[in-house]
C-alpha positions as CSV (number, residue, x, y, z in Angstrom):
1,M,-11.5,2.9,-15.8
2,N,-7.9,3.0,-15.4
3,F,-8.4,3.7,-11.6
4,L,-10.8,0.9,-11.0
5,L,-8.1,-1.4,-13.0
6,R,-5.4,-0.2,-10.4
7,L,-7.6,-0.7,-7.5
8,I,-8.5,-4.4,-8.6
9,V,-4.7,-4.9,-9.3
10,S,-3.8,-3.5,-5.9
11,A,-6.4,-5.5,-4.1
12,F,-5.1,-8.7,-5.7
13,A,-1.7,-7.7,-4.8
14,V,-2.7,-6.9,-1.0
15,F,-4.3,-10.5,-1.1
16,L,-1.2,-12.2,-2.7
17,V,1.2,-10.7,-0.2
18,A,-0.7,-11.2,2.9
19,S,-1.2,-14.6,1.8
20,F,2.5,-15.6,2.3
21,L,3.9,-12.7,4.8
22,P,3.8,-13.8,8.4
23,G,2.2,-11.3,10.5
24,V,-0.4,-9.8,7.8
25,A,-3.5,-11.3,7.5
26,V,-6.5,-10.2,5.1
27,D,-9.8,-12.3,5.8
28,T,-11.4,-12.1,2.2
29,F,-10.7,-10.9,-1.1
30,L,-13.4,-8.0,-0.6
31,T,-11.3,-7.0,2.4
32,A,-8.1,-6.9,0.4
33,A,-10.3,-4.5,-2.1
34,L,-11.5,-2.5,1.2
35,V,-7.8,-2.1,2.2
36,S,-6.8,-1.0,-1.3
37,V,-9.3,1.7,-1.3
38,A,-8.1,2.7,2.1
39,L,-4.7,2.9,1.0
40,A,-5.6,4.8,-1.9
41,F,-7.6,7.3,0.1
42,L,-4.7,7.6,2.7
43,N,-2.0,7.9,0.0
44,A,-4.0,10.7,-1.7
45,V,-4.8,12.7,1.7
46,V,-2.8,11.9,4.6
47,K,0.7,10.9,3.0
48,P,1.2,14.4,1.4
49,I,0.4,16.0,4.8
50,L,3.0,13.8,6.8
51,T,5.4,14.1,4.0
52,V,5.4,17.8,4.2
53,L,5.9,17.7,8.1
54,T,8.6,15.2,8.0
55,I,10.7,17.2,5.3
56,P,13.8,17.6,7.6
57,V,13.7,14.1,9.0
58,T,13.3,12.7,5.4
59,I,16.4,14.9,4.0
60,F,18.7,13.9,7.2
61,S,17.6,10.4,6.4
62,L,18.1,10.5,2.7
63,G,14.5,9.7,2.2
64,L,14.5,6.4,4.1
65,F,12.0,8.0,6.4
66,L,9.4,7.8,3.6
67,L,9.7,4.0,4.2
68,V,8.2,4.9,7.8
69,I,5.5,6.9,6.4
70,N,4.2,4.1,4.3
71,A,4.5,1.7,7.1
72,V,2.2,4.3,9.1
73,M,-0.3,4.3,6.1
74,I,-0.3,0.5,6.2
75,L,-1.2,0.8,10.2
76,L,-3.9,3.2,9.5
77,A,-5.2,1.0,6.9
78,Q,-5.6,-1.6,9.6
79,K,-7.2,0.6,11.9
80,L,-10.1,1.5,9.0
81,V,-10.5,-1.9,7.5
82,S,-11.8,-4.6,9.7
83,G,-10.5,-8.1,8.8
84,F,-7.0,-6.6,8.0
85,H,-4.5,-7.6,10.6
86,V,-0.8,-6.3,10.8
87,S,1.3,-7.5,13.7
88,G,3.5,-4.7,14.5
89,F,5.5,-1.9,13.1
90,F,8.2,-4.0,11.3
91,N,5.4,-6.4,9.6
92,A,3.9,-3.1,8.4
93,L,7.2,-1.9,6.9
94,L,8.0,-5.2,5.1
95,F,4.4,-5.5,3.8
96,S,4.5,-1.9,2.3
97,V,7.8,-2.8,0.5
98,I,6.8,-6.1,-0.7
99,L,3.5,-4.8,-1.6
100,S,5.0,-2.0,-3.5
101,I,7.1,-4.3,-5.6
102,V,4.2,-6.8,-6.3
103,T,1.9,-3.8,-7.3
104,G,4.6,-2.7,-9.8
105,I,5.0,-6.0,-11.5
106,L,1.4,-6.8,-11.6
107,N,1.0,-3.1,-13.3
108,L,3.5,-4.2,-15.7
109,I,2.1,-7.5,-16.5
110,F,-1.5,-6.3,-16.8
111,G,-0.3,-3.3,-18.8
112,V,-2.1,-1.0,-15.9
113,G,-1.3,2.9,-16.1
114,Q,0.3,2.7,-19.5
115,K,-1.0,5.0,-22.2
116,E,-2.5,3.5,-24.8
117,S,-1.1,4.0,-28.6
118,E,-3.1,6.1,-30.5
């Protein structure tokens, strides 16, 4: 149930950020939900592999290369979901940073991911 709530909050965040960020477009809320699912899948399967393969670059860049990996995840999600458009790497990078911040704020507001007190 918590995973489903996280996906809904993430979809809302995708829709919200894409509505005001130039260079990023989401056709419908359903498309935003599909982007959220695609990003969850990519972050669970592809991102760990890329992170391990790029450990030397990540260490050399003091972790900043992880932002590049996040932008790549956004660009891969664009390839997987029709109706989601990002116009370039810099927009994907900016979208990923803002999306992370907005999703974190929305998770705090809605109490998603917090353990219930017993």
